Backbone bond lengths (Angstrom), bond angles and torsions (degrees), N, CA, C in turn:
res aa  C-N    CA-C-N  psi(-1)  N-CA   C-N-CA  omega(-1)  CA-C   N-CA-C  phi
1 M - - - 1.470 - - 1.521 109.64 -
2 N 1.326 116.60 136.40 1.460 121.63 179.81 1.519 109.67 -85.67
3 T 1.321 116.40 111.22 1.465 121.31 -177.97 1.517 112.13 -103.47
4 R 1.326 116.75 10.21 1.465 120.07 -178.75 1.518 110.26 -63.85
5 T 1.325 117.38 134.57 1.455 121.63 177.32 1.519 109.38 -105.82
6 P 1.325 116.81 149.12 1.465 118.86 178.38 1.522 111.07 -58.58
7 R 1.308 114.99 152.47 1.463 120.70 -176.31 1.518 112.08 -70.26
8 F 1.328 118.19 -37.09 1.462 121.50 -175.65 1.526 109.75 -122.05
9 K 1.322 115.97 141.47 1.464 119.77 -179.81 1.523 110.18 -77.80
10 T 1.326 116.76 -52.65 1.462 121.87 -179.27 1.526 109.15 -138.98
11 R 1.320 116.24 172.97 1.460 120.01 174.64 1.530 110.42 -63.65
12 T 1.324 116.50 -37.61 1.462 119.46 -178.93 1.522 111.48 -64.97
13 S 1.328 117.39 -44.18 1.462 119.27 178.64 1.528 110.80 -65.48
14 A 1.333 116.66 -36.38 1.462 120.27 176.19 1.525 110.38 -65.13
15 G 1.337 116.49 -38.60 1.462 120.49 178.32 1.516 112.33 -63.87
16 R 1.326 116.38 -38.46 1.463 119.58 177.68 1.524 110.71 -63.59
17 E 1.343 116.45 -43.89 1.472 119.80 178.25 1.525 110.79 -62.87
18 L 1.329 115.57 -39.71 1.455 120.19 -179.41 1.529 110.76 -66.02
19 G 1.339 116.44 -42.28 1.456 120.33 177.42 1.518 112.08 -61.34
20 E 1.333 116.72 -42.68 1.464 120.81 178.42 1.528 110.95 -62.98
21 A 1.330 115.92 -41.27 1.462 119.79 -179.23 1.530 111.51 -66.20
22 L 1.326 116.90 -37.89 1.469 120.24 178.12 1.522 110.89 -67.50
23 C 1.322 116.95 -38.14 1.468 119.99 176.46 1.519 110.88 -64.63
24 E 1.337 116.47 -42.12 1.464 120.43 179.10 1.524 110.98 -65.63
25 A 1.337 116.71 -30.98 1.466 120.96 178.74 1.525 111.86 -79.80
26 D 1.327 115.54 -1.91 1.474 122.09 177.56 1.529 111.49 58.22
27 I 1.347 115.56 44.90 1.461 121.00 176.17 1.532 108.18 -79.14
28 D 1.311 116.68 115.71 1.469 122.38 -177.56 1.528 108.91 -90.37
29 A 1.322 116.17 74.09 1.461 121.46 -172.47 1.523 111.94 -80.87
30 D 1.327 114.16 152.97 1.467 121.72 173.00 1.517 111.91 -105.74
31 S 1.332 116.36 -25.80 1.460 120.19 -175.10 1.517 109.92 -156.78
32 V 1.338 115.61 147.41 1.463 122.08 172.74 1.521 108.02 -114.93
33 L 1.331 116.15 130.06 1.456 122.34 175.26 1.520 108.37 -115.57
34 A 1.316 116.39 118.49 1.462 121.13 178.19 1.522 109.86 -96.28
35 I 1.322 116.00 144.73 1.459 121.65 176.04 1.526 107.71 -92.31
36 P 1.342 117.65 111.31 1.476 119.86 -178.15 1.528 110.38 -71.84
37 R 1.343 115.01 156.41 1.455 122.69 -1.97 1.525 111.86 -95.32
38 G 1.344 115.96 -28.37 1.458 119.67 -174.36 1.507 115.02 -63.05
39 G 1.328 117.76 -23.54 1.455 120.13 -178.78 1.513 114.56 -79.51
40 L 1.334 117.59 -14.75 1.468 118.80 -174.02 1.528 114.83 -70.44
41 P 1.355 120.63 -39.58 1.469 118.11 175.47 1.532 111.99 -58.33
42 L 1.323 116.39 -38.24 1.463 120.22 178.33 1.517 110.69 -73.31
43 G 1.328 116.25 -41.68 1.456 120.22 -179.07 1.506 112.57 -59.05
44 R 1.341 116.36 -37.78 1.461 119.78 178.44 1.525 110.51 -62.19
45 C 1.325 116.67 -45.17 1.468 120.52 179.66 1.524 111.43 -64.43
46 V 1.327 116.47 -41.97 1.459 120.61 -178.40 1.520 110.87 -67.11
47 A 1.335 117.07 -44.49 1.464 120.65 179.46 1.523 111.01 -62.04
48 D 1.331 116.66 -40.10 1.468 119.94 178.46 1.528 110.93 -66.00
49 A 1.330 116.65 -40.77 1.467 120.30 -179.55 1.522 110.94 -64.87
50 L 1.346 116.75 -38.01 1.460 121.08 -178.43 1.523 112.61 -89.31
51 A 1.343 115.98 -7.92 1.474 122.13 -179.90 1.527 111.72 57.89
52 V 1.340 114.99 48.95 1.466 121.35 178.63 1.525 108.77 -133.10
53 P 1.345 117.23 164.27 1.467 119.91 -179.79 1.528 112.16 -66.84
54 L 1.342 114.11 151.45 1.459 121.89 175.52 1.522 109.78 -110.99
55 D 1.321 116.30 131.30 1.452 121.20 173.88 1.526 107.26 -138.11
56 V 1.320 117.00 -170.64 1.459 120.86 -177.61 1.522 110.89 -123.33
57 I 1.322 114.90 154.30 1.457 122.64 166.92 1.526 104.84 -127.97
58 V 1.311 116.73 113.43 1.465 121.85 -168.34 1.517 111.05 -102.20
59 A 1.324 115.57 130.94 1.465 121.57 174.50 1.519 108.76 -139.14
60 Q 1.309 114.99 149.93 1.455 121.98 176.57 1.526 109.10 -118.39
61 K 1.311 115.92 138.77 1.457 120.14 178.11 1.525 110.77 -72.15
62 I 1.317 115.41 148.18 1.458 122.78 169.79 1.522 105.77 -107.31
63 S 1.310 116.21 110.67 1.460 120.91 -170.42 1.513 113.03 -90.98
64 D 1.318 115.06 151.95 1.453 121.93 170.29 1.534 107.83 -61.03
65 P 1.336 119.16 128.58 1.465 119.80 -177.44 1.525 113.47 -62.76
66 N 1.328 116.98 -22.55 1.463 120.84 -179.94 1.524 113.23 -98.22
67 N 1.335 116.06 -5.70 1.462 120.88 179.85 1.523 108.31 -151.25
68 P 1.335 117.83 85.43 1.468 121.99 -174.17 1.527 114.18 -57.64
69 E 1.337 117.71 -20.64 1.459 120.40 -179.94 1.524 112.47 -78.99
70 F 1.336 116.95 -15.18 1.466 120.74 -176.42 1.519 109.88 -101.07
71 A 1.342 116.29 124.46 1.459 121.25 -179.21 1.522 110.41 -89.67
72 I 1.330 115.70 124.17 1.462 119.64 173.21 1.528 110.44 -92.95
73 G 1.328 115.72 -5.06 1.453 120.79 179.35 1.507 110.88 176.58
74 A 1.320 115.77 -173.52 1.461 121.67 177.32 1.515 108.42 -157.07
75 V 1.333 115.69 154.07 1.459 120.97 -178.45 1.525 108.66 -137.87
76 T 1.337 116.35 141.87 1.461 121.20 -178.27 1.522 110.66 -95.52
77 A 1.333 114.78 175.15 1.460 121.26 -177.37 1.517 112.58 -61.35
78 D 1.339 117.05 -29.79 1.466 119.63 -179.27 1.531 112.31 -95.88
79 G 1.335 116.69 11.62 1.456 120.72 173.35 1.511 116.31 93.39
80 N 1.335 118.41 -3.00 1.464 119.86 175.83 1.527 109.11 -63.82
81 V 1.313 115.74 131.55 1.459 119.72 -174.62 1.520 110.45 -130.32
82 W 1.316 115.41 146.16 1.462 121.72 172.95 1.517 107.44 -130.99
83 F 1.331 116.51 132.85 1.456 121.28 177.29 1.522 110.09 -118.06
84 N 1.308 115.21 143.05 1.460 122.26 173.59 1.526 107.31 -80.98
85 E 1.315 116.05 91.91 1.463 120.62 -174.93 1.529 111.49 -62.37
86 R 1.319 116.85 -33.81 1.461 120.04 178.96 1.526 110.34 -63.22
87 A 1.332 115.98 -43.53 1.464 120.37 179.04 1.523 111.34 -66.73
88 L 1.335 116.36 -39.36 1.464 119.72 179.82 1.523 111.20 -64.66
89 D 1.333 116.60 -37.36 1.466 120.49 179.41 1.529 111.43 -64.99
90 Q 1.333 116.20 -27.49 1.461 120.85 -176.90 1.523 112.99 -90.21
91 R 1.337 116.26 -6.57 1.460 120.51 -175.97 1.527 110.21 -125.49
92 D 1.306 114.80 146.65 1.465 120.75 176.83 1.529 107.88 -96.84
93 I 1.345 115.63 84.90 1.464 121.06 -176.55 1.522 108.89 -109.26
94 D 1.309 115.06 128.39 1.458 121.42 -177.62 1.527 110.77 -62.26
95 Q 1.339 116.82 132.21 1.460 120.52 -179.46 1.516 111.98 -62.49
96 A 1.313 117.07 -32.44 1.470 120.14 178.25 1.527 110.53 -63.01
97 Y 1.346 116.87 -38.18 1.470 120.37 176.53 1.526 110.18 -63.77
98 I 1.330 116.81 -43.96 1.465 120.81 -179.06 1.525 110.33 -61.42
99 D 1.326 116.85 -47.64 1.469 120.36 -178.61 1.523 111.51 -64.37
100 R 1.322 116.13 -43.95 1.467 120.70 -179.36 1.532 111.52 -64.39
101 T 1.320 116.13 -44.42 1.465 120.40 -177.73 1.519 111.13 -70.22
102 R 1.323 116.70 -37.15 1.466 120.13 177.00 1.532 110.50 -60.07
103 A 1.320 117.32 -47.46 1.465 120.91 -179.63 1.523 111.21 -64.15
104 M 1.326 116.84 -42.22 1.457 120.90 -179.31 1.526 111.78 -64.43
105 E 1.339 116.75 -45.42 1.462 119.91 -177.25 1.532 111.64 -72.64
106 A 1.337 117.83 -29.96 1.463 119.98 174.92 1.526 110.03 -64.36
107 E 1.320 116.36 -40.44 1.464 120.33 177.52 1.524 110.97 -66.98
108 N 1.337 116.94 -40.65 1.463 120.02 176.65 1.527 111.06 -61.15
109 A 1.322 116.42 -40.55 1.467 120.67 178.81 1.524 110.62 -65.89
110 R 1.325 116.53 -40.31 1.472 120.22 179.46 1.530 110.97 -62.75
111 I 1.318 116.56 -44.40 1.471 120.93 179.80 1.524 110.26 -63.49
112 K 1.328 116.11 -42.68 1.463 120.14 -179.60 1.525 111.15 -64.64
113 A 1.334 116.99 -42.56 1.467 120.58 179.96 1.524 110.71 -62.74
114 E 1.326 117.38 -41.71 1.467 120.73 178.92 1.522 110.98 -63.95
115 R 1.328 115.99 -38.59 1.462 119.08 179.39 1.526 110.86 -66.64
116 Y 1.317 116.51 -44.77 1.462 119.37 -178.28 1.526 111.64 -65.86
117 R 1.309 116.56 -32.89 1.473 119.53 179.55 1.525 112.27 -90.78
118 N 1.332 116.10 2.11 1.464 120.72 -178.79 1.526 111.15 54.58
119 G 1.340 115.25 39.36 1.453 120.33 178.74 1.508 114.91 81.64
120 G 1.331 117.49 -0.09 1.458 121.12 -178.23 1.517 112.20 -76.49
121 N 1.312 116.07 172.84 1.461 122.40 -177.82 1.520 112.20 -82.99
122 R 1.320 115.68 158.96 1.455 121.29 172.05 1.521 109.15 -65.74
123 P 1.325 117.13 148.15 1.475 118.82 176.58 1.522 111.44 -68.87
124 D 1.311 116.55 150.46 1.461 122.12 176.12 1.525 108.10 -80.98
125 L 1.315 116.99 115.47 1.463 121.75 -175.18 1.521 113.31 -105.88
126 R 1.302 117.96 4.09 1.464 120.78 -179.02 1.528 111.23 -59.75
127 N 1.338 115.16 127.79 1.474 122.81 178.58 1.529 112.68 59.65
128 K 1.318 117.46 25.00 1.465 121.77 179.33 1.529 110.54 -105.26
129 V 1.321 115.63 153.80 1.466 121.57 171.25 1.534 106.62 -91.06
130 V 1.323 116.01 113.85 1.459 122.46 -172.23 1.527 109.78 -111.88
131 V 1.327 115.95 130.28 1.460 121.50 175.77 1.528 108.21 -107.05
132 I 1.323 116.84 119.42 1.463 122.75 175.94 1.524 108.28 -96.49
133 V 1.335 116.21 128.05 1.466 121.29 -174.06 1.528 110.80 -122.86
134 D 1.331 116.14 136.42 1.462 121.40 170.80 1.523 108.17 -141.86
135 D 1.344 116.17 171.39 1.471 118.93 -177.40 1.520 112.47 -82.27
136 G 1.324 117.65 -7.58 1.454 120.98 177.05 1.514 110.60 166.74
137 I 1.318 115.96 165.29 1.464 122.36 -179.07 1.520 108.55 -124.76
138 A 1.324 116.22 119.95 1.460 120.93 175.05 1.526 109.10 -102.24
139 T 1.325 117.74 -81.72 1.463 120.16 176.85 1.524 111.89 -84.70
140 G 1.336 117.08 -26.24 1.458 120.97 -178.43 1.514 114.10 87.57
141 A 1.329 117.96 4.79 1.466 120.80 -176.87 1.525 111.73 -61.02
142 T 1.327 116.61 -50.59 1.465 120.23 -178.90 1.520 110.79 -63.60
143 A 1.319 117.16 -43.65 1.463 120.53 -179.58 1.520 111.33 -61.59
144 R 1.322 117.70 -40.51 1.462 120.37 -179.23 1.527 111.53 -62.98
145 A 1.330 116.89 -44.11 1.465 119.71 178.49 1.524 110.64 -63.12
146 C 1.333 117.00 -40.43 1.464 120.87 179.45 1.524 111.47 -66.02
147 I 1.318 116.80 -43.27 1.465 120.88 178.42 1.521 110.33 -60.79
148 K 1.326 116.14 -43.32 1.463 120.55 179.81 1.522 110.87 -60.78
149 A 1.334 117.22 -41.43 1.463 121.08 179.40 1.522 111.39 -65.19
150 V 1.335 117.38 -41.46 1.463 120.89 179.60 1.526 110.51 -68.16
151 Q 1.331 117.35 -37.91 1.469 120.40 178.14 1.527 111.50 -57.08
152 D 1.328 116.63 -34.87 1.466 120.62 -179.43 1.526 112.33 -66.67
153 D 1.349 117.13 -17.06 1.465 121.24 178.50 1.525 112.43 -89.52
154 N 1.331 116.97 3.73 1.468 122.78 176.48 1.528 114.11 56.42
155 P 1.337 117.33 54.69 1.457 119.12 175.77 1.527 110.89 -73.63
156 K 1.322 115.93 165.52 1.461 120.45 175.73 1.523 110.42 -72.37
157 Q 1.336 115.74 -45.69 1.465 121.70 178.88 1.524 108.68 -146.67
158 I 1.334 115.17 151.33 1.463 121.71 170.81 1.515 107.98 -121.98
159 V 1.331 115.39 125.98 1.460 121.82 176.57 1.527 107.37 -115.82
160 L 1.316 117.36 127.05 1.461 122.03 174.95 1.519 108.14 -98.24
161 A 1.345 116.35 126.18 1.465 120.53 -176.90 1.532 109.68 -128.10
162 V 1.322 116.08 120.62 1.461 121.99 179.25 1.523 109.30 -142.14
163 P 1.324 117.81 152.38 1.462 119.01 176.60 1.517 113.20 -72.43
164 V 1.348 117.22 -36.18 1.459 120.19 -172.88 1.524 109.33 -148.60
165 G 1.333 115.16 147.09 1.456 119.42 178.11 1.511 110.98 -161.38
166 S 1.318 115.91 158.91 1.462 119.73 174.76 1.528 108.24 -71.19
167 R 1.306 115.69 143.07 1.465 120.07 -177.62 1.521 111.44 -59.87
168 R 1.303 116.01 -40.62 1.461 119.86 -178.05 1.530 111.28 -63.45
169 A 1.336 115.91 -47.18 1.464 119.52 -178.71 1.520 111.32 -65.20
170 I 1.324 116.93 -42.44 1.472 120.67 -179.66 1.527 110.13 -63.24
171 D 1.327 117.08 -43.46 1.474 120.41 178.24 1.526 111.13 -60.75
172 E 1.330 116.52 -42.98 1.463 119.95 -178.30 1.529 111.57 -68.59
173 L 1.328 116.82 -37.26 1.464 120.96 -178.45 1.523 112.30 -71.78
174 S 1.316 117.52 -22.27 1.467 120.68 -175.86 1.521 112.23 -60.52
175 A 1.319 116.70 -24.58 1.465 119.94 -179.55 1.529 111.95 -76.74
176 D 1.326 116.94 -15.02 1.464 120.85 -173.62 1.519 114.04 -100.35
177 V 1.321 118.11 -7.33 1.465 121.17 -175.78 1.524 110.42 -132.45
178 S 1.327 115.35 166.46 1.469 119.88 178.59 1.520 111.31 -71.71
179 D 1.340 116.03 -35.47 1.458 120.34 -177.28 1.524 108.77 -158.61
180 I 1.330 115.87 152.54 1.462 122.05 174.24 1.519 108.35 -127.07
181 L 1.330 115.61 132.89 1.454 120.70 171.56 1.525 107.04 -118.10
182 C 1.325 115.59 108.73 1.466 121.94 178.56 1.520 107.36 -125.55
183 L 1.319 117.29 120.15 1.461 120.93 -173.08 1.527 112.98 -73.14
184 K 1.325 116.87 -24.61 1.468 119.06 -176.33 1.521 110.44 -150.69
185 T 1.337 116.38 128.21 1.463 121.78 174.75 1.531 107.88 -125.75
186 P 1.325 117.98 80.79 1.464 121.12 -175.99 1.519 112.68 -65.46
187 A 1.316 115.13 147.47 1.464 120.00 179.34 1.518 110.97 -64.99
188 Q 1.327 116.78 -38.53 1.455 121.89 177.67 1.519 108.35 -101.94
189 F 1.322 116.07 108.74 1.463 119.98 -177.06 1.527 109.10 -128.07
190 R 1.330 115.40 117.62 1.463 120.05 178.42 1.524 111.32 -111.21
191 A 1.327 115.97 -42.82 1.464 119.87 -178.21 1.520 108.72 -157.65
192 V 1.324 116.18 152.43 1.468 120.78 179.69 1.518 110.82 -59.42
193 G 1.329 117.10 -42.54 1.468 121.33 -174.28 1.507 114.60 -60.69
194 Q 1.325 118.58 -24.82 1.461 119.82 -178.88 1.528 112.60 -67.86
195 H 1.316 117.43 -12.94 1.458 121.47 -178.16 1.525 112.63 -101.65
196 Y 1.337 115.18 15.63 1.463 122.04 174.81 1.523 109.66 -128.53
197 E 1.336 116.53 144.43 1.457 120.06 172.16 1.523 110.41 -72.32
198 Q 1.323 115.94 -40.72 1.469 122.00 178.63 1.521 107.94 -121.95
199 F 1.335 115.16 122.08 1.466 119.52 -177.15 1.524 109.40 -140.29
200 N 1.330 115.04 52.50 1.458 120.00 179.46 1.527 110.21 -71.13
201 Q 1.319 115.76 152.72 1.457 120.18 177.07 1.523 109.72 -63.26
202 V 1.327 116.39 137.95 1.467 121.86 177.84 1.529 108.24 -89.38
203 S 1.320 117.09 122.05 1.456 121.00 179.35 1.527 110.21 -76.21
204 D 1.334 116.21 162.10 1.463 119.93 176.27 1.521 110.78 -60.49
205 E 1.328 116.66 -38.05 1.462 120.29 -179.28 1.525 110.90 -63.98
206 E 1.334 116.18 -43.79 1.466 119.46 178.10 1.519 110.29 -65.81
207 A 1.329 115.96 -42.95 1.460 119.88 -179.69 1.532 110.82 -58.68
208 L 1.321 116.29 -43.62 1.470 120.14 179.93 1.512 112.06 -63.49
209 S 1.326 117.73 -30.85 1.458 120.07 -177.05 1.529 111.33 -65.77
210 Y 1.323 118.05 -26.67 1.469 120.45 179.71 1.529 111.62 -74.79
211 L 1.324 117.02 -15.67 1.452 121.40 -179.65 1.528 112.39 -94.21
212 D 1.325 117.93 -6.42 1.469 121.35 -179.47 1.516 110.32 -66.71
């Protein structure tokens, strides 16, 4: 009988552990950016632990047309895009679909970012130490697009902080940031949700409450 229990009870408890780990690592952060919606419960805990402002970095996945659960890329609110070139080489995906979906998801990300900020401006990240937080990393598509967007703002450092991630994705992402703090990289990784006892979808209303 398999008696293994999930590593984290909820996103909030994972966020508390992540905040404690960042404090122990002596990360001198200026800002925390959470990836909505699942990253916001954790981002709130991390921002409180580090005593810095919380904001969002919004990206939308670009899905395989034949498998909506599989991301072939991601695009942020300001149009920064990352594509999984290896996946694209293995699939016969129409370029018109890619272009159309990229434009649509960039607009969706822009609308979501404006809603979360209540029409306010993006934070100034120049020469800042920025911590990007999410509830986990599977393929890393969304994180890569977000990192690329933050890099364009010329921060001093970018730290990616997640409770759990696939070893492959975490290794690949390490080249794009100053530091990565990942509490767990299990050998068998199928989905982020399997490493939580409770992994309910975060509604927009709940997500907004963490930004109040």
